[in-house]
N, C-alpha and C positions, 0 to 999 in steps of 0.2 A: 671482788665480784662480778657478774657475768650482766650481760644486759637485761635492763624489763623486758617484761617479754611484750610485744609486738601489737597482740590479739589482746584487745581491751575486756576485761572482766565487767563493767559497769551496760549492762542491760541497750544504756540507751549510748553510752560512745563506742559499745558495739555492736550496732544496729548501722550505727553512722558506717563506723570503720567500714561493715561487711557491702557494706551494700554499693560506694565507691572499691570496695574492689573487685567485687563481682562485673561494676560495671568498664571497672578498667579491662577486666580480662576478658569480656564479653568484645570492649572495643576493637582488642593487641592481640588476640587470638591466632589469628591468621599472621603475623606478621612477627609472631611471636613464637608459633607453629609446632599452637596448642592445640590437639581432637576437639575436637568439636562437644563429644560426648561425654566427657569431664566436664565442662563447662554447663552443658545442662546443665549434671546433675547438679554444680555449686550452685545455679540459679534456681533450680525445681528446694533444695532444701535451703538458699536466703529465704525464697514466700514462704514456705512453712512458718520461719520463725520470724518473718513479718505480720503475718496475721496473729499469731499467739501474741508478740511484741503489745498486736495494738488490743488486743483484750485486754494488755491490762494499767491500760493507759487511765483508767476512768478506776474508781472501786472495785474489785475485782476480787476472785476467791480463794483458798490456798491451790486448789486442783489447776486455777488460771496460772499462776505463777509457775506449781512445779513444768504446766506444760510447753511454757515461756522456757525458760532452766532449760528443759532437756531438748527444747530444738536449740537456743544457745550451744547446748554443750557438744549434741553431730555438726552442728554447723561448723563451728571449735576445731571438729575432727578431720571434717571434711578442708578441712582448710589446710590446717597446718601438710597435709597428707597431698595438699594441689602445691605446695611452694615446694615440696620437699625434692616429687616429682617431676615437678615442671618448668620450674623457677628457683628453684638455688645454683645449678648448675649451664643456666641459659647462657650462652654467650650472645644474647640477642639482648637481650640485653642490658641499660645505662644506671647508673643509678638517678640517673632522674629516675628512670624508672620507675626500679625500686621504692623514693621514696614516695610517689604519686601512689605504688600501692599501696605503702607504710607499713613499709619492712624494714629490717636494718641494712644499710650498709653493709657491704664486707670490710673489712679492716684487714689493709694493705701492708700494714707494718709489720713489718719479720717480726717476730717472737720465738724464743726458743720452744717449741713443741714435741709431743710423744713423736716417735718414729713409728711410719708404721712401715714395717720386713717383711708382711705373707703379700703372695702374689696370689695373684687370683689364676686359673685355672678354671675354663669356659668350651659348651661344647655349643654344638648349634640342632634345632631338632624340626621338625615341622608337624606341626596341630594342625591343620584343615588350612583351606582359603583365605591367601590373604594372613596369615599369622605364622610369627614362628617362634619357639622357646629355644629362653637361654637357661640351661644349666649350668651353674657357676657352681665353688669352691676354691679350699684354699686348695694352692698348688700341690701335692702330695700328697692328701690328707684321704685319710679311708671316707670318711663321709662327708654332706653338704652343709651340715651346718654353717654357717655364717664365723669369722674371730668371736669373741668372748668382748661385749662394749663395742663394737661395731655399728654405722648405720646400714651397710652393706654393702653394695656392689655399684657404682656409677658406670652404665653404661652407654656408652657411643655409638653409635653405624651412619651411613651410606647411602643409598643407591647410588652407586657407580661401574663401572666394567674392567676398571683397573683397579688396583688396589690401591688407596689415598698415599699423597706420602707424607702428609701431614694431619698434623689431631683436631687438627682449626677445619680439617677437609669434612670435618665427620658434622653434619647438621643436625643426627637426632640425638637424642640426650634423655639418662632418665638417672633415680635411682632406684635404683629393687632393691628393697626390705626382706623380699625374698626368692629363696629358688626352689620353684621354675619362675622364670619370669616370661611371658609372654612380649611382644610385640604387633603389632596392628598394622596393616599396610593396607593402601588403596587398590581399589577392584584395579584400578590404570599402574600399578607398578607389582601386578603381579606379569610373573615372568622373568622379573627382572632378579639383575644379582644384587645382591645386596653384605657388606662387609661390616662387624663388627666389631667394638676392644673393650675392655675393662677394666676397672683397674677396684680394692678395694677401700673404705672413707670410714675413717672409725668415727667415735662420737665425738671428737670436739672436732672431725671434718679436714682430718690432715689425710690427706690423697695418699696411695702407696703405689708401685710402677705400674706404665700400661701391660695387659698383656699383648703379644702378637695377636694383628687383626688375621680374621672366619671369616669366613664369605660362604654362605649359600645362594640360592635361587629363591625369589619365593613365592610361594606356590599358586 
């Protein structure tokens, strides 16, 4: 049996969880290397849920409850996506950080799992100022679909003149659930060289082999 869901379903418990989650993210976003726009969107959805939740504390109509439930569902979806993209593979987070966020602590006990045999192939395209696009697929495949049952591609990157020697030197990281995937940079990063690597992740969280690093210049 898997672990219970880390996101509560009860509206009151969910409110406490979501408010703490958003507060922790807002406080630590810079040290955890999380962009500002997703944090603002998370807070906006949380504020919307709280408004609808407050309408249902006292006697309320069925329509008000439906609005609260819809707002809770929207925020729940956003939290899951936020965790997958910015927190799940964030090397900066400690077990204490994850506990404070209300997330599961990763299981470090080695057990037998299905191996990821597929290798990843990707290319870098220029989209517009401060953006690059990562197109990825299974190595040797003609189509761009990710392997069946896979979560997506783990992508890491770093701004550096020379190719990094270790994977730990890559400071950016995300789980791209579909291709192509866009990486955004700050205005000050324009003209700098970025190095990118990727690998597959299956639905169990098992990771495949890293690709070779590729580089591009941030437009």
